[in-house]
C-alpha positions as CSV (number, residue, x, y, z in Angstrom):
1,M,-10.1,32.3,-25.2
2,I,-11.0,34.8,-27.9
3,E,-8.6,34.3,-30.9
4,I,-8.9,37.3,-33.5
5,G,-7.0,36.4,-36.6
6,H,-5.8,38.7,-39.7
7,E,-8.5,40.5,-41.5
8,A,-11.3,39.3,-38.9
9,T,-14.5,41.1,-38.4
10,V,-15.7,41.9,-34.7
11,L,-19.0,42.9,-34.2
12,F,-20.4,44.5,-31.4
13,Q,-24.0,44.2,-30.7
14,G,-26.5,45.6,-28.2
15,D,-28.5,48.5,-26.7
16,S,-27.5,51.9,-25.8
17,I,-24.4,51.1,-23.8
18,T,-22.9,49.6,-26.9
19,D,-24.6,52.0,-29.5
20,A,-22.9,54.6,-27.6
21,G,-24.0,57.6,-30.2
22,R,-22.8,55.6,-33.2
23,S,-23.1,56.8,-36.8
24,R,-25.9,54.8,-39.0
25,Q,-24.3,55.6,-42.1
26,D,-20.9,55.1,-41.4
27,D,-19.7,51.7,-40.1
28,N,-16.2,53.3,-39.3
29,D,-18.1,55.5,-36.6
30,L,-18.1,53.1,-33.8
31,G,-19.7,55.7,-31.2
32,R,-18.0,57.2,-28.0
33,G,-18.3,54.0,-26.1
34,Y,-16.3,50.5,-25.2
35,P,-16.8,49.3,-28.9
36,A,-14.6,52.5,-29.8
37,L,-12.3,51.9,-26.8
38,V,-11.8,48.2,-27.8
39,A,-11.2,49.0,-31.5
40,A,-8.6,51.7,-30.6
41,W,-6.6,49.5,-28.2
42,Y,-6.5,46.3,-30.3
43,A,-5.9,48.7,-33.5
44,A,-2.8,50.0,-31.5
45,L,-1.4,46.7,-30.1
46,H,-2.0,44.6,-33.2
47,P,-2.1,47.0,-36.5
48,E,-0.8,44.3,-38.5
49,K,-4.1,42.0,-37.8
50,R,-6.1,44.8,-39.9
51,V,-9.1,43.6,-37.8
52,R,-12.3,45.5,-38.8
53,F,-14.8,46.7,-36.1
54,I,-18.3,47.4,-36.6
55,N,-21.1,48.7,-34.0
56,R,-24.8,47.7,-34.8
57,G,-25.9,48.5,-31.1
58,I,-29.4,50.4,-31.0
59,S,-30.5,52.2,-28.2
60,G,-33.4,50.7,-26.4
61,N,-33.2,47.3,-27.6
62,R,-34.2,44.7,-25.8
63,A,-33.3,40.9,-26.6
64,K,-36.6,40.5,-29.1
65,D,-35.5,43.6,-31.0
66,L,-31.9,42.0,-31.4
67,R,-33.6,38.7,-32.4
68,G,-35.6,40.6,-35.2
69,R,-32.8,42.5,-36.7
70,W,-30.3,39.6,-36.2
71,Q,-30.0,38.5,-40.5
72,S,-29.1,42.4,-41.5
73,D,-27.1,43.3,-38.1
74,C,-25.2,40.4,-37.9
75,L,-25.5,37.3,-40.0
76,D,-25.3,39.5,-43.5
77,L,-22.2,40.9,-42.1
78,H,-20.2,37.6,-41.3
79,P,-18.5,38.5,-38.8
80,T,-15.6,36.2,-37.2
81,L,-16.1,37.2,-33.5
82,V,-19.7,38.2,-32.0
83,S,-20.1,40.5,-28.8
84,I,-23.2,40.6,-27.4
85,L,-24.5,43.0,-24.5
86,I,-28.4,43.1,-23.9
87,G,-30.7,42.4,-21.0
88,I,-31.2,45.8,-19.5
89,N,-33.9,47.2,-21.4
90,D,-35.5,43.8,-21.1
91,T,-35.7,45.0,-17.2
92,W,-36.1,48.4,-17.6
93,R,-39.4,48.4,-19.6
94,R,-41.2,46.8,-16.7
95,Y,-40.4,49.4,-14.7
96,D,-40.8,52.6,-17.0
97,S,-43.6,51.5,-19.0
98,G,-45.1,48.3,-17.4
99,D,-43.8,46.2,-20.6
100,P,-41.9,43.2,-18.5
101,T,-39.9,40.6,-20.4
102,S,-40.0,37.6,-18.4
103,A,-36.7,35.6,-17.7
104,E,-38.0,33.0,-20.2
105,E,-39.0,35.2,-23.1
106,Y,-35.1,36.6,-22.8
107,E,-33.5,33.1,-22.7
108,S,-35.8,32.2,-25.7
109,H,-34.6,35.3,-27.9
110,F,-31.1,35.3,-26.5
111,R,-30.7,31.4,-27.3
112,A,-31.9,31.6,-30.8
113,I,-29.8,34.7,-31.5
114,L,-26.5,32.4,-30.3
115,E,-27.6,29.3,-32.4
116,L,-27.6,31.3,-35.6
117,V,-24.2,32.6,-34.4
118,R,-22.9,29.2,-33.8
119,D,-24.8,27.4,-36.7
120,D,-24.7,29.6,-39.2
121,L,-21.6,31.9,-38.9
122,H,-19.6,29.4,-36.9
123,A,-18.2,32.8,-35.1
124,Q,-16.6,33.2,-32.0
125,I,-19.1,34.6,-29.0
126,M,-18.2,36.8,-26.3
127,V,-21.3,37.5,-24.2
128,L,-21.2,40.6,-21.9
129,E,-23.3,40.3,-18.9
130,P,-26.3,43.1,-18.3
131,F,-25.8,45.3,-15.2
132,S,-27.1,47.9,-12.9
133,L,-25.5,50.5,-11.2
134,P,-26.3,51.1,-7.6
135,V,-27.7,54.5,-8.5
136,P,-30.4,56.3,-8.4
137,A,-31.5,54.2,-5.2
138,D,-34.5,52.8,-7.1
139,R,-32.2,50.5,-8.9
140,A,-32.0,48.4,-6.1
141,T,-35.5,47.2,-6.7
142,W,-34.5,46.3,-10.3
143,R,-32.8,43.3,-9.1
144,V,-35.7,41.0,-8.7
145,D,-36.1,41.4,-12.2
146,L,-32.4,41.8,-13.7
147,D,-30.7,38.8,-11.6
148,P,-32.7,36.0,-13.2
149,K,-31.5,37.3,-16.6
150,I,-28.1,37.7,-15.4
151,A,-28.2,33.8,-14.3
152,V,-29.6,33.1,-18.0
153,A,-26.7,35.1,-19.5
154,R,-23.9,33.3,-17.8
155,A,-25.9,30.1,-18.5
156,L,-26.1,30.7,-22.1
157,A,-22.5,31.6,-22.5
158,R,-21.4,28.4,-20.8
159,E,-23.6,26.2,-22.9
160,F,-22.6,27.8,-26.1
161,G,-19.0,28.0,-25.0
162,A,-18.7,31.8,-25.5
163,T,-16.3,34.0,-23.7
164,F,-18.3,35.8,-20.6
165,V,-17.6,39.0,-19.3
166,P,-19.0,39.5,-15.9
167,L,-20.1,43.3,-15.9
168,D,-22.3,43.2,-13.2
169,G,-20.1,42.0,-10.6
170,L,-17.2,44.2,-12.0
171,F,-19.1,47.3,-11.8
172,A,-20.7,46.5,-8.4
173,A,-17.2,45.9,-6.9
174,A,-15.8,49.3,-8.4
175,A,-18.9,51.1,-6.9
176,A,-18.5,49.7,-3.7
177,E,-14.9,50.6,-3.7
178,R,-16.1,54.1,-5.1
179,F,-18.7,54.8,-2.5
180,A,-16.3,53.5,0.2
181,R,-13.7,56.2,-0.6
182,L,-16.4,58.6,-0.7
183,A,-17.9,57.7,2.7
184,P,-15.2,59.9,4.8
185,E,-16.0,62.9,2.7
186,R,-19.7,62.7,3.4
187,K,-19.2,62.8,7.5
């Protein structure tokens, strides 16, 4: 269970899904994605807590990139809660540029990041499951690479006592429901 105290700092970390066009010059600009939505909702529901939200997602990043910038883009910010969504680019690079990341390599980098959060910050951790939508059709072939990384994210979340958000499952269910509603229109 996530507990956000007064004047806490929440850090969003990840790739383009987290980045969402954020400003690199203004930490108050969270971009146009889920970090901005979460911050707006939380501030509206709990204005008295004066929680600071920071987005340091970077488009194209993989777990190894996140690990490489972890000191400046996490530890130096002293967050009390770290939300991490990373992994789809670790899969995508296999297919778009022939530069795969094994599940073992992904786990090694992700584990190192989580150890630093636990040991150096003693911060709460939220792991968001990497995901792929079922469109375009070639994404189905990505499952062979992505599914082991999803299993790693789940196992690490359990091991580190992190709050886990099962995005792949949630989005798969939402997509299936949407496609089922569209099916009569296609006939």
